[in-house]
N, C-alpha and C positions, 0 to 999 in steps of 0.2 A: 504493499499500499504505500508506504512512505517513497519508494523510488519513483512511483507514478506522480506523486504530489510535487516532486521537484521539476516536474515538467511543465507546470502551469506558471505562466508569467503574470504578476498582478500590476495593473495600471491604475494608480491611485489618484492621478490628477489628469486634466484636460491637456496639459503640456506632455504628461507621459504619453498619452494616447497619440497626439498628434506627431511627436517624435518617433514613436515606435513605428507608425505606418507612413512615414515620410511625408506627412501632410503639412501645409504651411502652418507656422506657429500661431497660437490664438492670439486674438487682440484683446481678449478679456480672460482673467484668470479662472473664471469659472464657467465659461460657455464659448463654443465657438460653432460656426457655421461653414459646413464643407460643400463644395460643388464636386459631385461624384465623378464627373468627367475627368477631374484632376486625378483620380485613382485609377484610371483605366491601365496606365503604364507602370504602376508601382508594383514591386516584386509581390507575389503570393506569398502570405505568411501562414504556415498551418500549425504554429504553435499554439496550444490551447490558452486562451486569454481570459483572465478574471478582471473585469473592470469595476472599479467602485464609482461608477458613472451610470448617468442615464443617457441612452442613445434613442432618438426618433430619426428614422430615414425613410426616405421614399426613393426605391431602387427601381429602375427600369433596365431591360436588357440584361440581367444578372443570370448566367447559366452555371448550373452546377448545385453544389450543397454546402450550406452552412451548417455545422453541428452546434447544437443548441442544448446544453445539459447532456442528456442521453440520447436525445433524438434528432433528427435533421429538420431545418426550418424550411417551410414549403413556400416558394414563390412562384409556384406555377399559375395561380389564379389571382395573386394579390401583389400589392405595391409597398405598403406602408408597414415597417417593420420596427420593433421595440425591443430594446434590452434595458434590464435594471441592474443596480450595483449588486455586486457579489455573484453574478451569474456568469456561467462559462460558456464561450464559444470559440469555434475554430474553423477555418477554411477547409473544405475538402480538396484533395489533390487535384479533383476535376474543375474546380471552380474556374469559370471564365468571365472575366470582366472588361473584355475587349470593346463591348459595345454599352458598358455600363453608363448611365445618366441618371439625374435626378439629384436629391440633396441629402445632407446629414447634419442633424443638430445633435450636438453632445454638451451636456452640462453636468456640472458636480452637485450633490445634494446641498453643499453649503449655500449654493444660490438661492434656496428657497427657504432658509431657516427662518427668516423673519416675517415670512408671508403666510397667509391661510392656505396657499397651495401645498406647503409642506404636509399639511395633515390629510389632504385630499389624495396624496399619492399612493397611500396605501389601498385606497379603494379602486385603484386603476388596475385591474387585473390582466390587461394587456401587457403589463410589465412583468407578469410572473410567468413561471415554466410550464403552466396550463395552457398558454397561449402559445401555438407553434407553427402557426400559418400566418403569412402576411395579410394584411386586410386589403379586400379589395375596394377600390374607389371608382365611382362614375367619374366621367369626364368634369362634370360640375362639381363634384366633391374634390377632385384633385385641383382643379383651379381655385377653389376657395382656400384649401390648405397653402398652396403656394403663395396666394396673396396674403396670408398671415406670415408666411416664412419672410416675404418681402419686408414687412414691417419690423420683423425681429432682426433681420439683416441690416436693414437702415439704421436701427438703434446701434447695433453691434458696431457699426462702421464709425459711429460717433466717438468722440474722445469721451473717456470716462469721467462723469462728474456725480454729484450727489444724487442725482436722479435715474442714473443708468440702471441700477440694479432693479428699482421698482418698476420701470418701464418695460425691462427685458422680461421680468417675471410676468407682470400684468398680461403682455401678449403671448407668452408661453402658456399661461393659464387657459387662454381662450383656446389655442390650439389644441391643448389636450382635452378640453371639453368637447370640443368637435370629434377629436379621435375616440373619445369615450362613446359618443353617440353612434359613430360608425361602427364601432366593436360590438356594442350591444345589438345593432341592426344585423350584424354578420353572424355572429357566434350564439348568442343567447337565445335564438329561436332553434337551436339543435339540441340534441340529447348529448350532455356533458359525459365524457368517458370518466371512467373511476381515475381519480387521482393517484399517481404512483408515490412512493414515499418521499422523494424529494419534494414534490409539490405540497403534500400534505404538511411537511416540517414548515416550508416556507410560509404557508397560511396560518399555521398555529404561531409561529414567530411574529407575522405581522400583527395577529390579533392581540397577542399577548402586549405588545408595545402601544397598540392603540387605545389601550385602556387608560381611563383618566383617574387620577389619584393615586396614593402610594400603593405598592404592590411588593411582595417578596422579590429579591433577586431572583432572575431565571437560573434554573440548574439544569444541567444535562440530563439528570435523571428525570426531571419533570416531563421533558420533551420525549425522552425514550419511554417512559410509561404511557404517555398521550398516544405514541405511535404503536405500541405494544411490541417493542424491539428493546434489545439490551443497549445501554449507553455505549458498549464498544463497538457494537455493529452500526448503530447510528453515527457514530464518529468517523469510522472506517468507510461507510458509505459516503458520507459528506466529503471527506479527504479525498477519496477517489474521484467524484465528480466535480468537486469545486476547488480542490487544492486547500481546503481549510476544514478543520475539525468542528465538533458542535460547539466547543467553548469558544473558539474565534468567531464563529457566526454570532454567538450570544454577545460577545464583547463588543463587535461591530455594531449590532442593533441597539445594545445599551448606550454606547457612545453617541450615536445618532439622536436617540431620545434625550440624552442629556444635552447636547448641543441645542435641540429644539426648545427645551425648558430654560436653558440660560439665556437664549435670544428672545424667547417669546412670553417669559413671565418675569415677575419682580421677585420671585422666589430668592432668598439668600442662597449661598454655595451649600451651607449645611441643610437648608430645607430641601434643596435639590437632590441632595445625596440621600436623604430620608424618604423622599418620594421614589426614589429609583429603588429603594430597598436596602441601602447601605446601612449598616447599624453604626459604623464609624465613618465620619465624613472624610478623615485623612485617607481611608482605603480608597474611597472615590477619587479623590484629588490625585492619588498615586496612580491608579488605573487610567485615568482621563489624561494624565500627562505622559504616559507611557504610550498612549496610543496617538496623541495628537502633537506632542512636543511642548505643549502649554497647559499650564494649569487652568482650572475652571474660570478662576477669576480673571486670568490674562487673555483667555479666550473671549469671555464676554467684553472685556475693555478693547481688544483689538476690533471686534466686530462693530462696536460702537465709534 
């Protein structure tokens, strides 16, 4: 299992993403817009990638297979493609991008932390593993989304000022709301297949951290029991498929919830720690700094 995990590459920032794929450097540290015709001649990279980012892309002319989790992502009938933080994807050896066109929107979860959109993201199931085929769009819907993307691109091309993040997120919110409408139209009229273990873990994790109020610290045992498997089996399965064990997934979700509370509430650092389930605030501070490089207080100050 561990030898497999070493093959995963983790992309933590937008700059990591653009540098790895040979794309233009981002003009904004938390978001970039890519013209996919620029990616036609780039070398195909088959290394499994875990990105701690959101990706929304409209791909035309793509031939071949993208591996997503344990299955392939189907582009045969659709155009719009979504990836969420912590998910694994890789290009198949047969992937042909010689006729690729369209666009890609890549953004970091931190872009959303001060905005209501941050809470809505958990409800967008098109970012989860259960969605494994691209959304079909009518010509009218495609035109609508491309108009919204032009607005995001226009703001992205402006010099960054005090209003940039609010304007980018507001336009992104509208684009994702339309995507949600299209997703419900396409998929929710079908019979949903039984979720596999990875999908069910993802759903349990999202539900756990979507709760309001204080709650116990999440444990590997809690999720293993809920999924009716042993903790060792769950961690091995996650490590094989995502490059991270259960505890690493829990820590990532915990830190994202902590960031949200620090930036969207007036809770003190100690109150934030208690709400997240820490008995001792110093343990929260230690974990937060180990994962972000900043103490909770420094993170809140830097964001303001």
